[in-house]
C-alpha positions in Angstrom: 39.9 92.1 -10.1 38.5 90.6 -7.4 39.7 91.3 -3.7 42.5 89.0 -2.9 42.9 87.6 -6.1 46.7 88.7 -5.8 47.2 86.4 -3.0 45.4 83.3 -4.7 47.7 84.1 -7.9 50.7 83.9 -5.9 49.4 80.6 -4.2 48.7 78.9 -7.4 52.3 80.1 -8.7 53.8 78.6 -5.7 52.1 75.2 -5.8 53.2 75.2 -9.7 56.8 75.7 -8.9 56.5 73.1 -6.1 55.3 70.9 -8.8 58.3 71.6 -11.1 60.7 70.8 -8.7 61.2 74.0 -6.6 61.6 73.9 -2.8 58.6 75.7 -1.4 60.5 78.6 0.0 62.2 79.2 -3.3 59.0 79.1 -5.2 57.3 81.5 -2.6 59.9 84.0 -2.8 59.5 84.3 -6.4 55.7 84.2 -6.5 55.1 86.9 -3.5 57.4 89.6 -4.7 55.6 93.1 -4.9 52.9 91.8 -2.9 51.7 93.6 0.3 52.3 91.8 3.6 48.6 90.7 4.1 48.6 89.3 0.7 52.2 87.6 1.4 50.6 86.1 4.3 47.6 84.8 2.6 49.6 83.3 -0.1 51.8 81.3 2.1 48.7 80.3 4.4 46.9 79.0 1.4 49.6 77.1 -0.6 51.2 75.4 2.7 47.7 74.7 3.7 47.0 72.8 0.4 50.2 71.2 0.8 49.6 69.9 4.1 46.1 69.0 3.7 46.2 67.6 -0.1 44.8 64.2 0.6 41.7 65.5 2.6 40.9 68.3 -0.2 41.4 65.6 -2.9 38.9 63.1 -1.2 36.1 66.1 -1.1 36.9 67.2 -4.9 37.0 63.7 -6.3 33.2 62.9 -6.5 32.4 66.5 -7.4 34.6 66.6 -10.6 32.7 64.7 -13.6 35.6 63.9 -15.2 38.2 61.2 -13.8 40.3 63.1 -10.9 43.3 61.5 -11.7 43.4 62.4 -15.0 42.4 66.0 -14.4 45.0 68.5 -15.4 47.4 69.4 -12.6 46.6 73.2 -12.9 43.0 72.6 -12.4 43.5 70.3 -9.7 45.6 72.9 -7.6 43.0 75.7 -8.4 40.3 73.5 -6.8 42.4 72.7 -4.1 43.1 76.3 -3.5 39.4 77.3 -3.7 38.5 74.2 -1.4 41.0 75.1 1.3 39.4 78.5 1.5 36.3 77.3 1.7 36.8 74.3 4.3 39.7 75.7 6.3 39.5 79.7 6.1 36.4 80.7 7.9 37.3 84.4 7.7 37.0 84.5 4.2 33.5 84.5 2.8 32.4 81.8 0.5 31.4 83.9 -2.2 34.8 85.5 -2.0 36.8 82.5 -1.8 35.0 81.0 -5.1 35.0 84.3 -7.0 38.9 85.2 -6.4 39.7 81.5 -7.4 37.7 81.9 -10.6 39.4 85.1 -11.5 42.7 83.4 -11.5 41.3 80.5 -13.2 40.2 82.9 -15.9 43.6 84.0 -16.3 45.4 80.4 -16.2 42.9 78.4 -18.0 40.7 80.7 -19.7 36.7 80.8 -19.6 36.1 77.3 -19.9 38.4 76.3 -17.2 37.1 79.0 -15.0 33.7 77.5 -15.7 34.7 74.1 -14.5 36.4 75.9 -11.3 33.1 77.8 -10.4 30.8 75.0 -10.8 32.7 72.4 -8.7 33.7 75.2 -5.8 30.0 76.0 -5.5 28.9 72.4 -5.1 32.0 72.5 -2.6 30.3 75.3 -0.5 27.4 73.3 -0.5 28.7 70.0 0.7 28.1 69.5 4.4 30.1 66.1 4.6 32.2 65.8 7.7 36.1 65.2 7.6 37.2 61.9 9.4 37.3 62.5 13.1 41.0 62.6 14.4 42.2 59.9 16.8 39.8 57.1 15.4 42.3 55.7 12.8 44.8 53.3 14.0 46.6 51.9 11.0 49.3 53.3 8.7 47.0 53.8 5.6 44.3 55.6 7.6 47.0 57.5 9.2 48.4 58.5 5.8 44.8 59.5 4.9 43.8 61.4 7.9 46.9 63.7 8.1 47.6 63.8 4.3 51.1 62.0 4.0 52.4 59.5 1.6 51.3 55.7 2.8 54.8 54.5 2.1 56.3 57.2 4.4 53.9 56.5 7.2 54.2 52.8 7.0 58.1 53.3 7.3 57.5 55.5 10.4 55.1 53.1 12.0 57.6 50.3 11.5 60.3 52.7 13.1 58.4 54.6 16.0 55.2 52.6 16.5 51.6 53.8 15.6 51.1 56.2 18.5 54.3 58.2 18.2 53.8 58.3 14.4 50.2 59.9 14.9 52.1 62.4 17.3 54.7 63.1 14.4 52.1 63.5 11.7 50.2 65.9 14.0 53.5 68.0 14.5 53.9 68.2 10.9 50.5 69.6 10.3 50.9 72.5 12.4 52.1 75.8 11.3 55.7 76.2 12.7 56.9 79.4 14.5 59.5 81.7 13.1 62.8 81.2 15.5 65.6 83.4 15.5 69.1 83.0 17.3 71.6 85.7 18.6 74.7 86.0 16.7 76.1 89.6 16.7 73.8 90.7 19.4 73.6 89.1 23.1 70.2 87.4 23.6 69.3 90.1 26.2 70.0 92.7 23.8 67.9 91.0 21.0 64.9 90.8 23.7 65.2 94.4 24.4 65.1 95.5 21.1 62.2 93.2 20.1 60.3 94.8 23.0 61.1 98.3 22.2 59.6 98.0 18.6 56.6 96.0 20.2 57.4 92.7 18.4 55.9 89.7 20.2 58.1 86.8 21.2 58.7 83.9 23.6 61.4 81.6 24.5 62.0 78.9 21.6 61.9 75.0 22.9 64.8 74.1 24.7 65.5 77.8 25.4 67.3 77.5 21.9 66.6 81.2 20.7 63.2 83.3 20.5 60.0 82.5 18.5 58.7 85.6 17.2 55.6 86.7 15.8 55.5 86.1 12.1 56.9 89.0 10.3 58.9 90.0 7.5 62.4 89.0 9.0 64.4 91.7 7.2 62.3 94.4 9.4 62.9 92.8 12.6 65.4 94.8 14.7 69.0 93.7 14.4 68.6 92.0 11.0 70.8 94.4 9.0 73.4 94.5 11.7 73.7 90.9 12.0 72.2 90.8 15.4 70.5 87.4 14.7 69.9 84.4 12.2 66.8 82.6 11.2 67.5 79.3 12.5 65.1 76.4 14.2 65.7 75.4 17.6 66.7 72.0 16.6 69.8 73.2 14.8 70.9 75.3 17.8 70.4 72.4 19.9 72.5 69.8 17.9 75.3 72.6 17.9 74.9 72.8 21.7 75.3 69.0 21.7 78.5 69.0 19.7 80.2 71.0 22.5 82.9 72.2 19.8 85.9 74.0 22.0 86.0 77.7 21.4 89.6 77.8 20.3 89.1 75.0 17.8 89.8 75.6 13.9 86.4 74.1 12.4 85.8 73.2 8.8 82.1 73.5 8.1 82.1 71.5 4.7 78.2 71.9 3.8 78.0 75.5 4.9 75.2 77.2 3.0 72.9 78.9 3.9 75.2 80.1 6.7 73.3 80.3 10.0 75.2 77.2 11.4 78.6 78.8 10.2 77.8 82.2 11.8 77.1 80.6 15.2 80.4 78.5 15.0 82.3 81.4 14.3 81.7 82.9 17.8 85.0 82.4 19.4 86.3 80.1 16.8 88.4 80.0 13.6 86.0 78.8 10.9 86.4 78.0 7.4 83.4 77.3 5.2 82.7 75.7 1.9 79.9 74.8 -0.4 79.8 73.1 -3.6 76.9 74.6 -5.3 77.4 78.0 -6.6 73.7 79.3 -6.0 74.1 78.0 -2.5 77.3 80.0 -2.2 75.7 83.1 -3.0 73.5 82.6 -0.2 76.2 81.5 2.1 78.2 84.7 1.3 75.0 86.9 1.9 74.5 85.4 5.3 78.1 85.7 6.3 78.6 89.4 5.1 75.7 90.1 7.4 76.6 88.0 10.4 80.3 86.9 10.2 82.3 88.7 7.6 85.8 87.3 9.0 84.8 83.7 7.9 87.0 82.5 5.0 84.7 80.8 2.3 85.4 78.6 -0.7 83.7 76.5 -3.2 84.6 72.8 -2.5 83.4 69.5 -2.9 83.5 67.8 0.5 84.2 64.5 -1.2 87.5 65.6 -2.4 88.9 68.3 0.3 91.0 71.2 -0.8 92.4 71.0 2.9 95.4 69.2 3.8 95.3 66.0 5.9 95.0 65.9 9.6 94.9 70.1 10.1 91.6 70.8 11.2 90.1 70.3 14.8 86.6 69.7 13.9 85.0 68.8 10.7 81.2 69.4 10.7 79.4 67.7 8.1 75.8 69.0 8.1 75.0 66.5 5.3 72.6 67.0 2.5 69.7 64.6 3.3 65.8 63.6 2.8 65.0 66.3 5.5 62.1 64.3 7.0 62.6 65.9 10.4 61.5 69.3 8.8 58.3 68.2 6.9 56.4 70.5 9.5 58.5 73.5 8.2 58.4 72.6 4.7 55.0 71.2 3.6 56.1 70.3 0.1 58.6 67.8 1.6 56.2 65.0 2.3 55.1 64.7 -1.6 58.7 65.4 -2.8 60.5 62.5 -0.7 60.8 59.0 -2.2 62.5 55.7 -0.9 64.8 56.2 -3.7 65.7 59.6 -2.9 66.5 58.5 0.8 68.8 55.8 -0.6 70.3 58.3 -2.9 71.3 60.8 -0.1 72.6 57.8 2.1 74.9 57.3 -0.5 75.8 60.5 -0.9 76.7 60.9 2.8 79.0 58.0 2.7 81.0 59.9 0.0 81.0 62.9 2.1 82.1 61.0 5.3 84.8 59.2 3.4 86.2 62.3 1.8 86.2 64.7 4.9 87.8 62.4 7.7 91.1 62.8 6.0 91.1 66.5 7.1 90.7 65.9 10.9 93.9 65.8 13.2 94.4 62.9 16.0 92.0 63.7 18.8 89.9 66.0 16.7 86.1 65.2 15.8 83.7 64.6 13.0 80.4 66.3 13.9 77.9 64.6 11.7 74.5 66.4 11.5 71.2 65.8 9.4 67.7 67.1 9.7 66.6 63.6 8.7 64.7 60.9 11.1 65.7 58.0 8.9 68.1 55.3 10.5 70.0 54.7 7.4 71.2 58.4 7.0 71.5 58.8 11.0 72.8 56.0 13.2 73.2 53.4 10.8 75.3 55.9 8.6 77.5 56.3 11.6 77.7 52.8 12.3 79.1 51.8 8.7 81.4 55.1 8.9 83.0 53.4 12.1 83.3 50.0 10.5 85.1 51.5 7.7 87.4 53.7 9.5 88.8 52.2 12.7 90.9 55.4 13.5 87.5 56.7 14.6 85.2 56.0 17.7 81.9 57.3 19.3 82.8 60.2 21.4 79.3 60.2 22.8 76.0 58.9 22.5 74.0 60.0 19.1 71.2 62.6 19.5 67.8 62.1 17.7 65.4 65.1 18.1 62.2 63.9 17.7 59.8 66.5 16.8 56.6 65.6 19.0 59.0 65.3 22.1 61.0 68.4 21.5 58.6 70.9 19.9 61.4 71.5 17.3 62.2 70.4 13.8 63.6 66.9 13.8 67.3 66.5 13.5 70.2 63.9 14.3 73.8 64.3 15.6 76.6 62.3 16.2 80.3 63.1 17.3 83.2 60.7 16.3 86.6 61.3 17.6 90.0 60.5 15.5 91.6 58.2 18.1 94.9 57.5 16.0 
């Protein structure tokens, strides 16, 4: 087996899993089990890089494949993208090694004939000296979509909403590798800093001062993980919870609680009950809270049909399932997974969640509505429609939209609606 083949095999499995509908992190977890840390990192880098740069990779490959690229088998496409990404983006990998390792994977996946095709095309890629389009020279949605490897319909949507200049900034953000951000829970921020220093882990303040960005590492090996000292949570989620200003003595229902980081933060000084509908997500929720907030009461429930008595909680937190367009930088498969239809479907689901959960909030209490979407029909427009349907609520403060290029965080949205009668 050629050196580094295991990492390429894992990268291929990640991409195949994503094609089958798995979220990137789920596909990655299954693909890298048993690999060394260096192979884990390389597999992640290759798979994520392919997803971020797929349009440019396909542009290079299309004229080099004798058959029609669009009709080329999906496995072969991904193998060619893996090899081409290494040849064009990973300067530390010698060209012969990138070709050889990818061919070895192709032998196992597609047999000698497929491996022969991969070998021939990648050798042509390694000799191709054509330049990629220079950034900053394109100023229309279709050109930006090609330059930054995003679906054209999504870039067109964003240019209507944000304008071309801000959309370009968003696309640039999405194509950067995100940092690993942790938030203190069981430990103080100062204790967490001290322990990281003591173990030689590099870190810096996260954007907005919300947590710490640490040098990428196996999370479970960081000091404080087993003791529940911290959670992995982007600064965006921390900033949204800070925006909500939930009183420390409040009774809080976290209605869409998995994977549990937000619940753990909310539980500091507050009484929290947490629910989740899907049982696989409930497993993750219980695991997180067992480590970070074991006193939280957890139950399976559909927030559209609350099991809680009417007007019994001070705050209902609806961290709604959404299109997650604000987290494409962190989840590179998201750009290819989202459709206009899925955005509309998520918006309809959010309507049902809000129309169910509001009954549990006492007069004077709050609904805290959160998403990681940048789409207006899931954010401010969703709040407007809720307030039209439910006159007993009003906006408690201005909505908050976290736009990734402005904040340096994932994208997110928050709104607070108070029950006035």
